[in-house]
N, C-alpha and C positions, 0 to 999 in steps of 0.2 A: 539040871536044876532040881534041887530037892523039893519035896512037898512043903508048901508054906514059905518058900523063898521068893522074895519079890525080885522083879527084873533089876531094880536099882541095887539091891543087895548083891545079886549075882554078878553084876558088872563092876562092883566097887573093888573086889580083889583084896589080897593081903597088903599089909604095909600101910603107910600114912594115907589118909583119905586125900584124893587128888585136889579137892577144893578146900582143904583145911585152912582156916585162917582168913578165908574170904567172906565178904558180906554181900548178900543178894536181896533184892526187893522183887516180889512177884505181885503184880496187881491182879485182881480177880482170883486170888489164891484160895478162896473159900470152897471151891468146888471145881469139878470138871478138869479141864486142861490146866488151869492155874494150880489146882491142888496137886495134880500129878507132877507138874514142874517143880513145885516147892518140895515135894517128897524126894524127888530125884536129886535136887541140889543139896538138900540136907543130908541125904544118905551118902553123898560124896564129900561131906564135911563142911559145907558152907553154913555160915550163920544166916538164917533165912527169916526175913520179915515178910509177912503176907498182908495185903490190905484188900478191903472190900466194903460194901455198904451195910452188911448185916452182921452185927456183933456176934450173935449166937452161932451163926454159920462159921465165922472165923474161929471161935472158941473150939468148936468141934473139929475143924481142920487142923488146928494146932496140935490137938491130941493125936490125930492120925499121923501128922508129920513127925512128931516126937517118937513115935513107935519105930521109925526107920532111921532116924537121924544118927549120924556117926557120933562116937564119943566126943564130947567137947563142943558139938555144934549147938548153938542157941537158936531157938525158934520163938518168934515174937509175932504179934499181930497189932494192927492199928486200923481203926475204922476210917475209911477215906473213900470219897467219891472222886473218880478221876476227872470229872468235868468241873470240879471246884479247885481252882488254882491253889488256894491256901492249903487245902487238904493234901494235894499232891506234894507240895513243898514239905509239909510236915511228915508225910510218909517217907520221903527220901531222907530227911534228917533222922528219922527214927531208925531206918535201915542202916545208916552209917554209924550209929552209936556204938555197936559192939567193937568195931575196929578203928573207927575214926575215918573210914573211907567207904566207898561203894565200888565193888568189883563187877557186879552183874545186876542188870535191871531187865526184867521180862514183863512187857506190857501186854497182859492177857485180857484185861477187862474190855468188853465190847458187847455187841449184840445188835438187835434189830427191834424197832418199835412199831413198824408198819410193813404190811405186805399188800400187794395188789397192783393193778395196772398204773402206769405213770400218769395216765390221763385222769385218774381218780385219786391221786396221791394226797394224803393229808400233809400239808406243808409244815405244820408245827411238828408233827412226828418225824417227818423227813429231817428237819433240822436237829431234832433230838438224837437221831441215829448218827448223823454226821458228827455231832458234838461228842457223843460217847466214844466213837471209834477214832476219828481223826484228831480232834482237839485233845481228847484224853491221852492218846499216844504222844502227841506233840508236847503236852505238859510233862509227861514222864521224861521225854528226851531233854526238855528245857532244863529241868531241875537235876535230873540224874546226870545229864551231860556236863553240867557245871562242876559237880563234885569230881567226876571222872577226869575232866580236862585239867583241873588243878593238880590232880595226882599224876597225870600223864599215863593213865591206863584205865581200862574198863571195857565192858562189852554190854551192849544193849540189843535186845531182841524184841521185835514187834511180831504180833500174831495177826496174820491176814486171813485169807480164805481162798479156796478154789474159785469162789464166786467173784474174785477180783480179776481172774483171767478168762474164765468161761462164763458166758452170760447165763444167769439164772432168771428166766422170765418171771415177772411178777414178784420178785424179791425186793422191789422198791429200792431204798437207799443202801441196802446192805452191801451189795457188790461194789457199788460206787465208793462207799466209805472204805471198804477194804482195799480197793485199788489206790485210794488216797494214802493208806498206810504204807503200801508198797513204795510209792514214790517218796513219801516222807522219810522212810528209813534209808533209801538210797541218797537222798539229799543230806541227811544227817551224817551218813557215812563219809560223804565227800567233804563236809565241813569239819567234822571232828577227827578225821584221819590224821592230820598233822599233830594232834595231841595224843596220838596213839590210842584213841577210843574207837572201837569197832562197833558198827551197827549193821545188823542183818534182820531178815524177816522170814518167817515161816508161814507157808500157806497150807493149812490143814485141809484134807478132804472131809468125807463124812466120818465123824468121830463119835463114838458111843458116849454121849453125855445126856444129862436130864433135859438140856435145851432142845434136843432132837428126838425126844421120845415119840412124837407123832410120826416121824419117819419110820422108826423101828417097829411101831405098832400098826403100820399100814402096809400090808404085804405088797401091794402094787407099787408103792413108792420105793420101798426097800429093794424090790426086784429091779426097778429102773436104775437106781444107783449102782447096783451090782452089775447090771448090764453095761454100765459106762466105766467100770473099773477093771483094768486088766488083772490085777492080783485078786485072788478069789476070797477076800474077806473084807469086812469093814474095819475101820481104824479104831484104836483105843487111845485114851489120853496119854498112856505111856509111850506110844509111838511118837507123839509130839514132844514129850519130855525128853526123850533120847536125843532128838535133833537139837533141842534147846541146850541140853547139857553139852553137846559137842561145840555149839557156837559160843558158849560162855567159857569153855574150858581151855586148857593149855594146848590142846590138839589143833586149835583153829586160829592161831595168832596171826596168820596172814590171810584171813578170810574176812572181807568186809564188803558191804554194799550189795549183798546177795539176797535174792528172793527165792527160797527153796520150797518146792512142793513136797509135802509129805502126805500123799493121797492115794497110794496104791496104783498110780498111773492114771487116775481119773482125768487129769489135765490133758491127756492125749486124745480124749474123745469129746463129749459134749456135756453141757449142763443138764441137770435133771428136768424131767417133764412133770410139772405140777398142774397141768391143765385139768386133770380129773378132779382135783381138789378145788381149784379156783373157779372153775366154770359154774359150780353150784352157788358160789358167792357173788360173782360178777356177771354171769351169763356169757355165752359164746361171743356176743357182740362186744361186751365189755372187755374181754380179753384182747380184742382187736383194736381197742382204743376208742370205741364208740360210746359216748356218754349221753344219757337221757338228760338233757338240760332242765327238764321239768321236775326231775326227781329231787 
């Protein structure tokens, strides 16, 4: 690979772009994994629409995607919150405009709004996290699946987490919500299969994004993650983008209902140990579920 050549450009190869003429929607496309996915799909020729909640971030992302987009690939953005049904419907409609259909939908938008022991969970924030991850992905499937089912083709990819399979103590609703995405994608694959619509899910491990800056800047936490990961490096957003590209492309037309770990083998071991971080916030007893009722 030559200097300055991106992984997406290096794998595109000569001749027609493999996704030329296809339309894709990537939620959470303004940064991190979503941006990497959008870049990869556009580099392979897809007309890509990204959505997110912050207009300025989306505008910056569009510029980055356009730098690697294959000739003729259009890049668009629409402001949308995946927890708002009308906005998801509008994003799907916008993504379908360039071709009249939707070939790929990648539901990346997600996150966590609370961490800490379950016995001290903030119920409102718990619900926010479940809504953002599970309901947000469901709405993408609801509206994207309609367009695809009518056309008799399409591929949907959900983004889960290693926290769905390996317990991450004190991560609150995050792993629970991601496990919900796993099951949701399997259910959708079963229902939409007769319409030739495929649905799969990717479980990232530790990926270098702004959301996990704390881990990368805390040597003890990073060392613990590395001790739990057989392959001797942490993940990059492009690692997830490569798997998503496979799942939406012509190479995987008989793959559906799968939950695929892209985590360097972390799933083979254990979840991370955040006790050194949370003990200072909740105390040793708090981490064991003991709550001072008078506090």
